[in-house]
One Martini backbone bead per residue (centre of mass of N, CA, C, O) as a GRO file, in nm:
protein
   82
    1MET     BB    1   3.566  -4.330  -6.632
    2LEU     BB    2   3.890  -4.177  -6.636
    3VAL     BB    3   3.981  -3.843  -6.555
    4ASP     BB    4   4.293  -3.649  -6.660
    5ALA     BB    5   4.228  -3.387  -6.796
    6ASP     BB    6   4.349  -3.485  -7.129
    7THR     BB    7   4.292  -3.771  -7.007
    8ALA     BB    8   4.182  -4.123  -7.048
    9SER     BB    9   3.995  -4.411  -6.923
   10SER     BB   10   3.842  -4.721  -7.054
   11ASP     BB   11   3.565  -4.957  -7.035
   12MET     BB   12   3.434  -5.219  -7.258
   13PHE     BB   13   3.150  -5.427  -7.315
   14ALA     BB   14   3.088  -5.727  -7.523
   15ILE     BB   15   2.878  -5.915  -7.755
   16ALA     BB   16   2.960  -6.174  -7.984
   17VAL     BB   17   2.811  -6.317  -8.285
   18VAL     BB   18   2.919  -6.604  -8.468
   19VAL     BB   19   2.822  -6.708  -8.792
   20PRO     BB   20   2.765  -6.896  -9.039
   21GLY     BB   21   2.721  -6.944  -9.342
   22THR     BB   22   2.523  -7.073  -9.618
   23SER     BB   23   2.708  -7.340  -9.695
   24GLY     BB   24   2.668  -7.449  -9.391
   25PRO     BB   25   2.747  -7.601  -9.129
   26GLY     BB   26   2.851  -7.511  -8.789
   27SER     BB   27   2.968  -7.274  -8.570
   28ILE     BB   28   2.883  -7.095  -8.279
   29GLN     BB   29   3.002  -6.784  -8.151
   30THR     BB   30   3.026  -6.667  -7.816
   31VAL     BB   31   3.160  -6.344  -7.715
   32GLY     BB   32   3.354  -6.191  -7.471
   33VAL     BB   33   3.438  -5.840  -7.463
   34ARG     BB   34   3.727  -5.626  -7.403
   35TYR     BB   35   3.775  -5.270  -7.387
   36THR     BB   36   4.076  -5.074  -7.365
   37ASP     BB   37   4.105  -4.723  -7.322
   38GLU     BB   38   4.293  -4.448  -7.451
   39LEU     BB   39   4.254  -4.100  -7.409
   40VAL     BB   40   4.228  -3.777  -7.592
   41ARG     BB   41   4.223  -3.436  -7.592
   42THR     BB   42   4.107  -3.231  -7.846
   43ALA     BB   43   3.990  -2.986  -8.048
   44ALA     BB   44   3.767  -3.214  -8.159
   45GLY     BB   45   3.799  -3.398  -7.910
   46TRP     BB   46   3.765  -3.711  -7.825
   47LYS     BB   47   4.025  -3.968  -7.854
   48ILE     BB   48   4.162  -4.263  -7.949
   49ARG     BB   49   4.478  -4.387  -7.889
   50THR     BB   50   4.413  -4.671  -7.746
   51ARG     BB   51   4.337  -5.031  -7.805
   52THR     BB   52   4.226  -5.308  -7.612
   53HIS     BB   53   4.174  -5.656  -7.687
   54SER     BB   54   3.964  -5.898  -7.510
   55VAL     BB   55   3.889  -6.223  -7.419
   56THR     BB   56   3.676  -6.345  -7.154
   57TRP     BB   57   3.478  -6.532  -7.333
   58GLN     BB   58   3.358  -6.864  -7.468
   59ILE     BB   59   3.107  -7.008  -7.692
   60ASP     BB   60   3.054  -7.323  -7.840
   61SER     BB   61   2.820  -7.412  -8.103
   62GLU     BB   62   2.594  -7.573  -8.282
   63ALA     BB   63   2.464  -7.544  -8.586
   64VAL     BB   64   2.142  -7.497  -8.724
   65PRO     BB   65   1.996  -7.567  -8.995
   66ILE     BB   66   1.825  -7.373  -9.242
   67ARG     BB   67   1.522  -7.413  -9.418
   68LEU     BB   68   1.441  -7.255  -9.720
   69ASP     BB   69   1.098  -7.276  -9.843
   70VAL     BB   70   0.985  -7.055 -10.047
   71GLU     BB   71   0.809  -7.182 -10.270
   72ASN     BB   72   0.600  -7.322 -10.078
   73ARG     BB   73   0.506  -7.061  -9.939
   74PHE     BB   74   0.396  -6.920 -10.193
   75ARG     BB   75   0.197  -7.139 -10.276
   76ALA     BB   76   0.021  -7.127 -10.019
   77LEU     BB   77  -0.052  -6.830 -10.046
   78ARG     BB   78  -0.192  -6.846 -10.323
   79GLU     BB   79  -0.413  -7.048 -10.230
   80LEU     BB   80  -0.541  -6.856 -10.017
   81LEU     BB   81  -0.600  -6.612 -10.236
   82THR     BB   82  -0.787  -6.807 -10.451
   0.00000   0.00000   0.00000
């Protein structure tokens, strides 16, 4: 973060993982994100004046469907407990 009196600028990096819904297979996206902020000091503290969002990298991969067989798992558990 660079501070100059009542203004500042900062960079933040994040990784976001976007997965498909439960309706079926799809692709998983893993994305590197950079946020560049311009901040201003107010009476209530530092506030973001502007934010720029940019994708720095992205990986797309195939999602592997997960089969949730809940009923059979509960049946096996009941058999163990009885």
